[in-house]
C-alpha positions as CSV (number, residue, x, y, z in Angstrom):
1,X,24.4,-80.6,17.7
2,X,22.6,-78.4,20.2
3,X,18.9,-79.7,21.4
4,X,16.0,-78.2,22.3
5,X,16.9,-78.8,26.1
6,X,20.5,-77.4,26.4
7,X,19.1,-74.5,24.1
8,X,16.3,-73.8,27.0
9,X,18.7,-74.0,29.7
10,X,21.1,-71.3,28.0
11,X,18.7,-69.0,28.0
12,X,17.4,-69.5,31.3
13,X,20.9,-69.0,32.5
14,X,21.5,-65.8,30.5
15,X,18.3,-64.0,32.4
16,X,19.2,-65.5,35.4
17,X,22.7,-63.3,35.0
18,X,20.9,-60.2,34.0
19,X,18.5,-60.4,36.6
20,X,21.4,-61.0,39.6
21,X,23.0,-57.5,37.9
22,X,20.2,-55.6,38.5
23,X,19.9,-56.4,41.8
24,X,23.9,-56.5,42.6
25,X,23.9,-52.6,41.3
26,X,20.6,-51.1,42.3
27,X,18.9,-50.8,45.6
28,X,15.1,-50.7,46.4
29,X,14.6,-47.0,46.2
30,X,16.2,-46.1,42.8
31,X,18.4,-47.4,40.2
32,X,22.0,-46.4,40.7
33,X,22.7,-43.0,38.5
34,X,26.0,-41.6,38.7
35,X,26.3,-38.3,41.1
36,X,27.3,-35.9,38.5
37,X,24.3,-37.0,36.2
38,X,22.0,-36.4,38.9
39,X,23.2,-33.1,39.7
40,X,23.0,-32.2,36.3
41,X,19.3,-33.4,35.8
42,X,18.3,-31.1,38.8
43,X,20.4,-28.1,37.2
44,X,18.1,-28.7,33.9
45,X,14.9,-28.8,35.9
46,X,15.5,-25.6,37.7
47,X,16.8,-23.7,34.3
48,X,13.2,-24.5,32.8
49,X,11.3,-23.5,35.8
50,X,13.2,-20.3,35.9
51,X,12.6,-20.3,32.4
52,X,8.7,-20.9,32.7
53,X,8.6,-18.1,35.3
54,X,10.0,-15.5,33.3
55,X,8.1,-16.4,29.7
56,X,4.8,-15.5,32.8
57,X,6.5,-12.6,33.8
58,X,7.1,-11.4,30.2
59,X,4.2,-11.9,28.9
60,X,2.3,-10.2,32.0
61,X,4.7,-7.1,31.8
62,X,3.7,-6.2,28.2
63,X,3.0,-2.2,26.8
64,X,-0.3,-1.5,28.5
65,X,1.4,-2.1,32.0
66,X,4.3,-0.1,30.5
67,X,2.5,2.3,29.7
68,X,1.0,2.4,33.1
69,X,4.0,2.7,35.1
70,X,5.4,5.4,33.2
71,X,2.4,7.5,32.7
72,X,0.5,7.3,36.2
73,X,3.6,9.4,38.2
74,X,1.7,12.3,36.3
75,X,-1.8,11.6,36.9
76,X,-3.3,13.6,40.2
77,X,-6.5,13.2,42.3
78,X,-8.4,17.2,42.3
79,X,-10.7,18.0,45.0
80,X,-12.1,21.9,44.9
81,X,-14.4,23.7,46.9
82,X,-17.6,26.0,45.2
83,X,-19.4,28.7,46.3
84,X,-23.1,28.1,44.9
85,X,-26.2,29.7,44.8
86,X,-29.0,27.6,46.5
87,X,-32.7,28.8,46.9
88,X,-33.9,27.9,50.0
89,X,-36.8,25.4,49.4
90,X,-39.1,27.0,51.6
91,X,-38.1,30.5,50.5
92,X,-42.1,31.0,49.0
93,X,-43.2,30.9,53.0
94,X,-40.8,34.2,53.3
95,X,-41.3,36.1,49.8
96,X,-43.9,38.7,51.7
97,X,-42.0,41.6,52.7
98,X,-43.5,41.5,56.3
99,X,-41.5,37.9,57.1
100,X,-38.3,38.6,55.7
101,X,-38.0,41.7,57.9
102,X,-38.1,39.4,60.8
103,X,-36.1,36.0,58.9
104,X,-34.0,37.7,56.5
105,X,-34.0,37.4,52.5
106,X,-34.0,33.9,52.7
107,X,-35.0,33.1,48.5
108,X,-30.8,32.0,48.0
109,X,-28.1,31.6,49.9
110,X,-24.4,30.9,49.1
111,X,-23.4,27.2,50.4
112,X,-19.9,25.5,49.9
113,X,-20.3,22.5,47.5
114,X,-17.2,19.9,47.2
115,X,-16.3,18.1,44.3
116,X,-13.7,15.7,42.6
117,X,-11.9,15.4,39.6
118,X,-8.9,14.0,37.8
119,X,-6.2,15.9,36.2
120,X,-2.8,15.9,34.7
121,X,0.4,17.3,35.3
122,X,1.8,18.5,31.6
123,X,5.5,20.0,32.0
124,X,8.2,19.6,35.1
125,X,6.9,23.3,36.7
126,X,3.8,22.0,37.6
127,X,1.0,22.9,34.6
128,X,-2.2,20.9,34.8
129,X,-4.9,20.3,32.6
130,X,-8.2,19.4,34.0
131,X,-12.0,19.9,32.9
132,X,-13.5,23.1,33.8
133,X,-17.0,21.5,35.1
134,X,-14.4,19.9,37.5
135,X,-12.3,23.2,38.7
136,X,-13.8,26.2,36.6
137,X,-15.7,27.5,38.9
138,X,-13.8,26.3,42.4
139,X,-12.8,29.2,45.2
140,X,-10.0,26.0,46.5
141,X,-8.6,23.9,44.9
142,X,-6.1,20.3,46.4
143,X,-4.3,18.6,44.3
144,X,-2.9,15.2,45.4
145,X,-0.2,13.7,43.8
146,X,0.9,9.9,43.8
147,X,4.2,10.6,46.2
148,X,0.9,11.5,48.5
149,X,1.6,15.1,48.7
150,X,-1.2,17.6,48.4
151,X,-0.8,21.0,46.8
152,X,-2.9,23.9,46.5
153,X,-3.3,24.5,42.7
154,X,-4.3,28.0,41.5
155,X,-6.6,28.4,37.8
156,X,-4.2,29.9,34.7
157,X,-7.5,30.5,32.7
158,X,-10.5,28.1,32.3
159,X,-12.9,27.9,29.2
160,X,-16.6,27.3,30.1
161,X,-17.3,26.7,26.3
162,X,-15.0,24.0,25.4
163,X,-15.0,22.4,29.1
164,X,-11.1,23.2,29.6
165,X,-9.0,24.5,32.8
166,X,-5.3,25.1,33.5
167,X,-4.6,25.4,37.2
168,X,-1.0,25.3,38.0
169,X,1.0,24.2,41.4
170,X,4.1,25.3,43.0
171,X,7.2,23.7,42.2
172,X,9.4,22.2,40.1
173,X,10.9,18.8,39.0
174,X,7.3,17.5,38.7
175,X,6.4,13.8,36.3
176,X,4.7,15.0,33.5
177,X,3.3,13.1,30.5
178,X,4.0,13.7,26.9
179,X,0.8,15.1,24.8
180,X,0.3,12.8,21.5
181,X,-1.3,14.2,17.7
182,X,-5.1,13.1,18.4
183,X,-5.0,13.3,14.3
184,X,-2.8,10.1,14.3
185,X,-5.1,7.5,16.1
186,X,-6.4,4.5,14.8
187,X,-10.1,3.5,15.4
188,X,-9.6,-0.1,17.3
189,X,-5.6,0.8,19.1
190,X,-5.4,0.3,22.5
191,X,-5.8,3.0,24.9
192,X,-5.8,3.4,28.4
193,X,-7.7,5.9,30.6
194,X,-6.6,7.2,34.2
195,X,-8.1,9.1,36.8
196,X,-9.9,9.3,40.2
197,X,-13.3,8.1,39.9
198,X,-15.1,8.2,42.3
199,X,-12.6,9.7,44.7
200,X,-10.6,6.6,44.7
201,X,-7.0,8.1,44.6
202,X,-7.5,8.9,48.2
203,X,-7.4,5.6,49.5
204,X,-4.0,4.8,48.3
205,X,-2.4,7.8,46.1
206,X,-2.6,6.2,42.9
207,X,-5.2,6.6,39.7
208,X,-7.4,3.6,38.7
209,X,-6.3,2.5,35.1
210,X,-8.9,1.0,32.8
211,X,-8.2,-0.4,29.4
212,X,-10.1,-0.5,25.9
213,X,-10.4,0.7,22.5
214,X,-10.8,3.7,20.2
215,X,-14.7,2.8,19.6
216,X,-15.2,5.8,17.2
217,X,-13.9,9.5,16.5
218,X,-15.4,13.0,15.2
219,X,-18.8,12.4,17.7
220,X,-20.5,15.9,17.4
221,X,-22.4,15.7,20.9
222,X,-25.3,18.0,22.0
223,X,-24.6,20.8,24.1
224,X,-24.1,20.4,28.1
225,X,-24.6,23.5,30.4
226,X,-23.4,25.9,27.2
227,X,-20.4,23.7,27.0
228,X,-20.1,22.2,23.3
229,X,-18.4,19.0,22.5
230,X,-17.3,18.5,19.0
231,X,-14.9,16.1,17.4
232,X,-14.9,14.0,20.3
233,X,-13.1,10.1,20.3
234,X,-15.0,8.1,21.7
235,X,-13.9,4.6,23.9
236,X,-15.1,1.8,25.6
237,X,-12.1,1.9,28.1
238,X,-14.4,2.5,31.3
239,X,-14.9,6.0,32.7
240,X,-16.8,7.1,36.3
241,X,-17.9,9.8,38.0
242,X,-14.1,11.2,38.8
243,X,-12.9,10.4,35.9
244,X,-13.6,14.0,34.4
245,X,-10.5,15.8,33.5
246,X,-8.1,12.8,33.4
247,X,-6.0,11.6,30.2
248,X,-6.6,9.2,27.8
249,X,-3.2,7.6,26.3
250,X,-2.1,5.9,23.6
251,X,0.0,2.8,24.0
252,X,2.9,4.7,23.7
253,X,2.6,6.9,26.9
254,X,1.4,9.7,24.6
255,X,-2.0,12.0,26.4
256,X,-4.2,11.7,22.8
257,X,-7.6,13.0,25.1
258,X,-8.8,14.1,27.9
259,X,-11.7,11.9,29.8
260,X,-14.7,14.3,29.7
261,X,-18.4,12.6,29.3
262,X,-20.1,9.2,30.1
263,X,-23.8,8.6,28.2
264,X,-26.1,6.2,30.6
265,X,-29.0,4.9,30.0
266,X,-32.1,3.8,31.9
267,X,-31.4,6.0,34.9
268,X,-28.0,4.5,35.2
269,X,-24.5,6.2,36.7
270,X,-21.9,4.1,35.9
271,X,-20.3,2.7,32.4
272,X,-21.4,1.5,30.0
273,X,-19.1,1.1,27.7
274,X,-19.3,4.7,26.0
275,X,-17.1,7.4,27.1
276,X,-16.0,10.4,25.2
277,X,-12.7,12.5,25.3
278,X,-11.7,16.0,24.3
279,X,-9.0,15.8,21.2
280,X,-5.8,16.7,22.8
281,X,-5.3,19.1,19.7
282,X,-7.9,20.5,20.7
283,X,-7.0,21.1,24.5
284,X,-3.1,21.6,23.3
285,X,-5.0,25.1,21.5
286,X,-6.8,26.0,24.2
287,X,-4.4,25.8,27.0
288,X,-1.9,27.9,25.0
289,X,-4.4,30.7,24.7
290,X,-5.3,30.3,27.9
291,X,-1.5,30.9,29.2
292,X,-1.1,33.3,27.4
293,X,-4.2,35.4,27.8
294,X,-6.2,33.6,30.4
295,X,-9.4,33.8,28.7
296,X,-10.3,32.4,25.0
297,X,-11.1,35.8,22.4
298,X,-14.7,34.7,20.7
299,X,-16.1,38.6,20.6
300,X,-16.6,38.0,16.9
301,X,-19.9,38.4,15.0
302,X,-21.3,36.5,12.0
303,X,-24.3,38.4,11.2
304,X,-27.1,35.9,10.2
305,X,-30.2,34.0,11.7
306,X,-30.8,30.6,10.8
307,X,-33.1,27.8,12.0
308,X,-32.3,23.5,11.9
309,X,-34.0,21.8,9.0
310,X,-36.8,19.5,9.6
311,X,-38.9,17.0,7.0
312,X,-41.3,19.7,5.8
313,X,-38.2,22.6,4.7
314,X,-36.6,19.1,3.1
315,X,-39.6,18.4,1.0
316,X,-40.0,22.3,0.0
317,X,-36.8,22.6,-1.2
318,X,-36.3,19.3,-2.5
319,X,-33.3,18.1,-0.5
320,X,-32.1,14.3,-0.6
321,X,-31.5,14.6,4.1
322,X,-32.6,16.9,6.9
323,X,-29.3,17.8,7.9
324,X,-27.7,21.4,7.8
325,X,-29.4,24.9,8.7
326,X,-31.0,27.3,6.7
327,X,-30.4,30.5,6.5
328,X,-33.5,33.0,7.6
329,X,-32.3,36.4,7.5
330,X,-28.9,38.2,7.1
331,X,-27.9,41.3,9.0
332,X,-26.8,44.3,6.6
333,X,-23.0,45.0,6.3
334,X,-22.2,41.5,8.1
335,X,-19.8,38.9,7.4
336,X,-22.3,36.9,6.1
337,X,-23.2,39.8,4.1
338,X,-19.8,40.0,2.7
339,X,-19.4,36.8,2.2
340,X,-22.5,36.2,0.1
341,X,-24.4,33.8,1.7
342,X,-28.4,34.8,1.3
343,X,-31.4,34.2,2.7
344,X,-32.9,30.2,2.0
345,X,-29.5,29.3,1.9
346,X,-28.4,25.6,3.4
347,X,-25.4,25.5,5.2
348,X,-23.9,22.0,5.2
349,X,-20.4,22.4,6.4
350,X,-17.8,24.8,8.4
351,X,-14.2,24.0,8.3
352,X,-14.7,20.3,7.7
353,X,-17.2,20.2,10.2
354,X,-20.3,18.9,9.1
355,X,-23.7,20.5,10.5
356,X,-26.3,18.7,11.6
357,X,-28.6,21.3,13.2
358,X,-28.5,24.4,15.0
359,X,-26.6,23.5,17.9
360,X,-24.2,22.0,15.9
361,X,-23.3,24.9,14.2
362,X,-23.3,27.3,17.2
363,X,-20.6,24.9,18.7
364,X,-18.6,24.7,15.5
365,X,-18.5,28.5,15.8
366,X,-16.6,28.6,18.9
367,X,-14.4,26.8,17.7
368,X,-12.9,29.9,16.2
369,X,-10.9,33.3,16.4
370,X,-11.6,36.7,15.9
371,X,-10.4,38.4,12.6
372,X,-10.2,34.7,11.5
373,X,-11.4,33.2,8.0
374,X,-13.2,30.4,7.7
375,X,-15.1,28.0,4.9
376,X,-18.7,27.6,4.4
377,X,-20.0,25.0,2.3
378,X,-23.6,25.7,1.0
379,X,-26.7,24.6,-1.3
380,X,-28.1,26.8,-3.0
381,X,-30.5,25.7,-5.6
382,X,-29.5,22.1,-5.7
383,X,-26.0,23.5,-6.4
384,X,-23.0,23.0,-4.0
385,X,-21.1,26.3,-3.3
386,X,-17.9,27.4,-1.0
387,X,-17.7,30.5,0.8
388,X,-15.3,32.1,2.6
389,X,-16.2,34.6,5.5
390,X,-14.1,36.9,8.1
391,X,-15.0,36.8,11.8
392,X,-15.2,40.8,12.3
393,X,-14.9,41.8,16.3
394,X,-18.3,43.6,17.6
395,X,-18.6,46.9,17.1
């Protein structure tokens, strides 16, 4: 029979054997592990670290970074020299003919003015798109590519009304950007603005990149210096001075608009999240005409006078809205008369463009060409009517 004392002695001996075995097979630094197992453990650790690095790299190299890498080589910086007439601030001292015989006519003088902007190459033979307000009046245009090369550009055609200009540089095999479809845009989708803000392109021959989303579509803005901006794309991608003429690109690397305007507030000159781009479908149409003819043919007549509707006119005609224009005069024999538009008619829409005021209507008619027939929606005696008007050439 095993006594309690014998049981304790047996347990103590067993524990002693285990402790002796531990010190026999280990040293003071580590437990004994076969060499092959240690090597395998190190391999697994290295593979895990590499996997982590790959995941980080893959998450950084997303569709945005790939698109930037794809389109950046086709974006260019543009530097121009214009000759502008500048009035001498002290000219009133020399208005008298007596003084002009000694000092000359100092009322105005020509001055070289430097400007800058952005552009993008649209074909391997060197056609470049930019804004008219960037290069349309330039006497000298220098285009800088991302490879650091400089090229003198010539104006193929420019259109101040739409603010679109087509340039050409000599050479071949230039990198270029594909034009997309501005009718296929989703509000909220990611977009990338590339360009030359504040002339920063010249520092490293690379465009500045900003990212945002499509904020709104179909924005009809007020004209600026007789340039009309209709159906504009709004984005919160940062656009600043010098970005004008650069591409607004979707995540597929297609140009969907040309960066042109920003809204500012409180006297600020920089971006506040309200940027606007000309839809690329409109740009494509204008540059096709400029390439073929060098100018845009808008030499047509309409034959009517109009007035913006105010609250008084809206009340008098019992209108539910003050949007639109009212016809105040019709020229006999004109396209307006032939299309049965009458004095007192309210024009609310022209070819799917909603008419807010006189400026909108003037801008909308700039979208059309001589001999084109357009649809006009009017309100007459509280009834909506659709009319067709052919834009006849001026005689």
